[in-house]
N, C-alpha and C positions, 0 to 999 in steps of 0.2 A: 504494500500500500504506500503510495506516495503522499508524504505529508508536506503541506505547503510551508514555505519558509516564513519566519516571523517578519512582521512589517513595522512594528513599533517597539521602541525600547525605553526603559526608564532606569535610573540609578537608584538602588536601594542602599541606604546609608544608616549608620548608627545615629540615633537621635542625639544631637548635641545642643539642643535648645535649652533655655533656662528651666524648662519644665521636664527635662529628661528624667526618666526613672519613676515617674508618677503613675503611668497608665499600664505598664506591662511588667511581666515577670522575666521575660527573656529580652535582654537589652544589649548584650555584647555582640561583637562582630562574629565571634565563633558560633553563637546561637543562631544568628541570622544566616550565616553561611551554611551551616548544617541543614537548616530548614529549607533553604532555597535549592540546595543540591538534592535533598530528599524529594522535593516537588518535581524535579526534572526526571526522576526515575519513572514516574507515572504519567506525567504531562508531556507527551512526546512533541508537542508543537512549541514548547517553551525552551529557551536557551538561557543559561546563566554563565557569565564570564567574570573572572576576578579582574580587578583593575590595578593600577599602580599603587593605589591607596589600599591598605589592608582592611579598612572599614567601609569600603564602597564596592558594590557589585552591580554589574550591568545585566539587567534582566530583559530579555526580548520575547515578545509574544505576538499573537495574531491580530491584536487590536487593543483598543482601550478597555473594552469589556473583559477581555481575557486577563489583562494585568490587574484590573480593578477587583476581579473575583479573587485573585491570589492575595492582594493587599487586604481585602476584607476578611478572608479566611485566616490569614496570619494574625490580624488584629484580634479576632475572636479567640485565637489560641494563645493570647497573652504575649505576643511579640510586639515590641515597641521599636519603631524605626521611622525614618523619614524617607520620602521619595522625591525625585526630581520631576519636572514636567515631562510628559511623553514626547519623544522625538521619532520622526519617521526614519526608517532604515532605507537608504538609497542603495541601489545595486548597479553594477556596471555590466551591461549586456552589449556585446559586439563593440566594445570600446566607447560606449555611449552611456552616460549616467541616466538611470531610470528611477522613477519613484512608483510606489504602489498606487493604483487607481481603484476607485470604487464605483459601483453602479448604485445610484441613489434614486429611490422611488418615493414620491411624495403624493399624498392625497390631501387636498386642502380646499376649504370653501372658496368660491370664486372671488370673494372680496379680499382675500389675503394673498392672491397670486403675485401681485406686483411687489409686495414687500419681500416675499420669499425669493423671487427671481432676482431682485436687486441685491439681497444679501449673498446669494449664491454666486452671482456674477463677480463680486469682489473676492470671492474665494476660489476663483478660476474654474467654476463649474461650466460644463458644456451641455446645453439642452439637447437631448436626443429625441424626445417624444413628448407631445403634449396633447391632451384630449379632455373634453368636457363631458360630464355625465348629466343625465336628466335630473339628478337629485340636487343639482346646484354645486357640485364639487368639480374640481379640476385635478386630473392625474398628470403628474410631471415626472419625467425620467431624465436624470442627469448622469454624466460621467464626470467625476470629480477626484482630484488628488486626495489621498487619505489625510494629508495634513490640513486640507481645507475643511474637513469635517470635525476636526478637533475643537471642541468647545461650541459647536454649532447647535447642538440639541437644545440647550437652554434658550438661545436666541430664537430658535424656531418656535418653541412653545410660547415665548413672549409675543412674537410677531403674529402668531395665529390665535392668540388667546386660548391656547390649549385645544383648539379644534382641528389641528392638522395631524396627519399620520405620516411617519417617516420611517423608512426601512432602507438599509444599505447592505451590500455584499461586495466582496472583493471581486474585481474584474480581472 
């Protein structure tokens, strides 16, 4: 079975904030390292790499949701750590730098189409298909870089007053 490569990475670090040690039982880099490498044994789409710093680990996964599930699971297991912002993993294909693309499908009431298209335009989305339904909704399909979707869900919910439906898959 071919497993797709990770597309997003985050740095997992020992918590060094002023409030360190107040929320978790496992706070050392050794505890975090052991837990991350244990996760890789069963989570075949995830990659963990050690960095130059002994208290920082680069964790790569299939998307924001994939990594956020790991973060939440570790927090519930009493691990305390901090994470960096997610970054997209670029690949070189035929000596050309490529980034992961996603197919985004949106179902939104007609009155919110302009706001959605404007926001996605600034995020480098390319409209592939658009159609209206008899129910007063519009179906939109976009091709968008994975980095363009990071942080968009909350904007989308605000722009559509919670009336829109958004789904995306890797292209």
